[in-house]
N, C-alpha and C positions, 0 to 999 in steps of 0.2 A: 526353433522347435524341430525335433527329428521326425522321421516319417516311418518309423518301425511299425509293424503290425501290432495290434492290441488284442489280447485274449481276456475276456471278461468271464468270471466264474459265477454263473447264476444270475437270475433276475435281480436279486438284491444288490448286485454290483453294477447294474446296467444304466444308471441315470446318465452316465457319460454320453450315451447315445442321443440324449435330448439336447446336447450342447452343440450348436452349429459349428463351433471351432474344430470339431472332429469329424464333420460330415464327409470329408474327402479321404479320411483314413481308412485303411483296411482293418476292420474290426470283426472279431469272432466272438459270439456269445454262446457260452455253454448253457444249455437248457436242462435243468434237472427234472422238471415236471411241466406239465401244462398247469401252471399254478392256479388259475382261476377254477379249474375243474377240481383240483386238489382241495382248495378251500371250500368249494361247494359241497364236496363229499364229507369234509370235516364237520360242516354244519349238520349234515344228515346224521353223523355219528354221535354228536354231542347231545347229552341229556340236559344240559344247562341252557336255559332260554337266553341268557345274556351272551353266552358263547355262540349260540346259534345265530343270534343277530349279528355279532361281530364277524363271524366267519362268512355269512352271506354278504354283508357289506364289503368285506375285503375281496370277496370273489368278484363282485361287480366292478370294483375299482381295478382289480388285476386284469380282468378281461379287457377293459378299456385301455389299460396300459400296454398289455401284451399285443394288442392290435396296433397300437401306435408305434411300437418298436420293431414289429415283424419284418420290416424291410429296411431297417437302419443298420443291420449287421448280417453277417453270414452266420446262420444258426447251426449249432451242433447239438442235436438231440440225443438222448440215451436210448430211445426206442423208436421204431418205425411208427408206432401208434401216435406218439407225440408229434413226430414229423408230419404225419397226415393231418392232424388237427391244425397245426400252424399253416399248412398249405391251404386246406379247405376253408377253415373259419377265418383266418387272418390274412389270406392272400399272400403268404410268404413265398418268395420265388427262389431264395438261396438257402436251402435247408439240406444238411447232410447228417446222417446218422453215425454216431461214434460211440461204441459201447463204453460202459464205465470202466475205470481203472481200478483194479482190485489188489489187495495186499497178499492174496494167495494166487497160485499159478497152476497147481496140479490138483486133480481130483484125488483126495486121499482119505476116504472114510476108514474108520477103525475096523479091525477084524472082530469077529465074535458077535455076541448078542448083548444089547444094553438092557437096562432094568427099569426104565421109566420113559414116559412121554414128556416132551418139552414144548412149551410155547414161550417165545422170547420177544422182547421189543421194549421200546421206550414207553413205559406204563403211564407216564404223565401225558401222553398224547391220547386224546379222546378215542380215536379209532382203535388204538391198541387195547385200551382198557375195555372198550365195548367187546372186542374179539375175545379177550381173556374171560370176561364175564359170561359171554355167550357159550364158550366152551365149558365153563363150570356148570352152567344151568342146563344146557341142552345135550352135551356130548359126554362129559365125564361124571354126570350126576348118578349114573347107575352102572358104570364100568368098574370092574375089579382090577384096575390098573393104576399104578402110581403116576401121578401127574404133577409136573413141576412148572410153575410160572416164574420166569426170571426177567428182571428188567429194572429200569430206572423209576424211582419214586412212585411205587404203587399207592393208590389211595386207601384211606381207612376203610372205605366201602368194599374195595376189592379184597383187602386183607381179611375182613370179616366174612365175606362170602367164601373165601378159600378155607378159612378156619372151620367152617361148618361141615367140610367134607374130609373124612378120615384119611383118604389116600392122596390128598393134595397139599402141597406146600408152596410158599412163595419165597423166592430168593431175591431180596431187595438190593438194588445197587451193586451187583457183582462187578468185579474188576473185569477188564477186557480179557485177561488170561482165563479167569474163572468162567466167563461166559463161553469162550471157545472150548474149554474143557467140557462143559455141560453139553454143548452142541455135539461134540465128538462122542461123548459117552451115552447119549440118549439112544434108545432103540428106535424111537420115532420122534421126528421133529414135525410138529403140526403148525401150519401157518395159514389160518383162514384170514381173509381180508374183506373189508367192506369198501375198498378204494381201488379203482382200476387204473389209476394214472401212474406214469413212469415205470420204472423197473424196481422190484423189491430187492434191496441189497441183502436183506436177511435170507431171502430165498436162495440167492446165489451162494451165500455163505454156507448154508445147509447143504446145497448140492455139491459143493466142493469138499466139505469137511464132515458131513453128517452121514448117518445111515438112511433109513427110510424117511421119505418126505411126503407128508399128506397136506393137500391144499384144497381150496375151493376154486370155483371158476374165476372169481375176481382176482385172486392172487396171480394167476398165470396168464390173464388176458393180455394179448399182444406181446408176450414174452418169447413165444416159440419154444417154451420149455415144458409143455404139457406131457410130452412123452417121457420126461425124466421124473415125473411126479405121479403120485396116486391122487386122483381127483375125485372128491365127493361133492355132490350137488346140494346135500342137506345134512342135518345132524345124524339121521339114521344111517345114511351112507357112510359118513365118517366113522361112526361106531363100528360098522361092519368091517371097514378097512382096517381099523386099529386092531380089532379082534383077530383078523386074518394075519396081520404082519407082526404082532407083538412077540411071537416066538420064532420068527422066520429070519434067517440071516439075509443080509443084502447080497444079492447074487452077482456073479462076475459079469453077466450080460448087462445088468443094470449099471454097473460101474463103467463098463466099456461104452454104453450109450451116453452116459454123462460126459465121459472124456471126449466123445465125438461132438456133442452139442456145445460143450463149454470151453474146452482148452483152445480151440482155434478162434472162436468168437471173442474171448476175453484174454487174448494174448497181449499183455501190456506193451511189450517191445514192438510188436507188429502195429498195434494201434497208435503208439507214439510216432512211429515212422510215417503212418498215414497222416497224422495231424501235422507233422513237420512239412510233409509234401504239400498239404493244402495251404499252409500258412506262407511258406516261402516259395 
């Protein structure tokens, strides 16, 4: 058997850590989320009692498992927030933060002004459906602004709710290219969240490729990206921000700030070199 380092991608690939044949190997585990917290928050977001029970049960199992493996590998988290949880709650002693690798490298929002607001996400995930439904009911219920919801497998319930509002439409199961086109064309990308774990990849996508970005506190918690977003604490605040930004171009100062915050932190080549240095 060779003695090469091993890189495990995600908790779902980590059972190797429980095999004593590998206990002397140099193993790195990429942590995508504090999974037990993620599942706990999924339970809170779900309106289905069976799903709530399932997510809570999985959360308990994951917490026990994450504690068991916390010191069986060198952990690579995607955020300092997750690194802190592993250190404080699970007693992990070998934790390093490594930003996510992204398919885009430069902040490149389109020029001009868009003509709609966009919420996007995997709509088969309870948290995302809840966010879309909340936007329909609490934010875009009386705004005279076109609103597009785009994502995978919207439920009949969400389709019905969207159909009841004249300026709202749902784009179901768009291709990757179509989704990127909508993100770029939107005047405002709005990304509320009810989950504070990990880093929101769709937030990074919007900040690299979209115009105005409106979020709530949970979306940007622990990300260090609040300065690049417009943050609303409740529905009325989000309405006010949308009204303010809908006819306003994205300014050069805002673009420059995004470049400063994002392009160094999420430099794939630089982060790959860091990872190679750590492993070898």
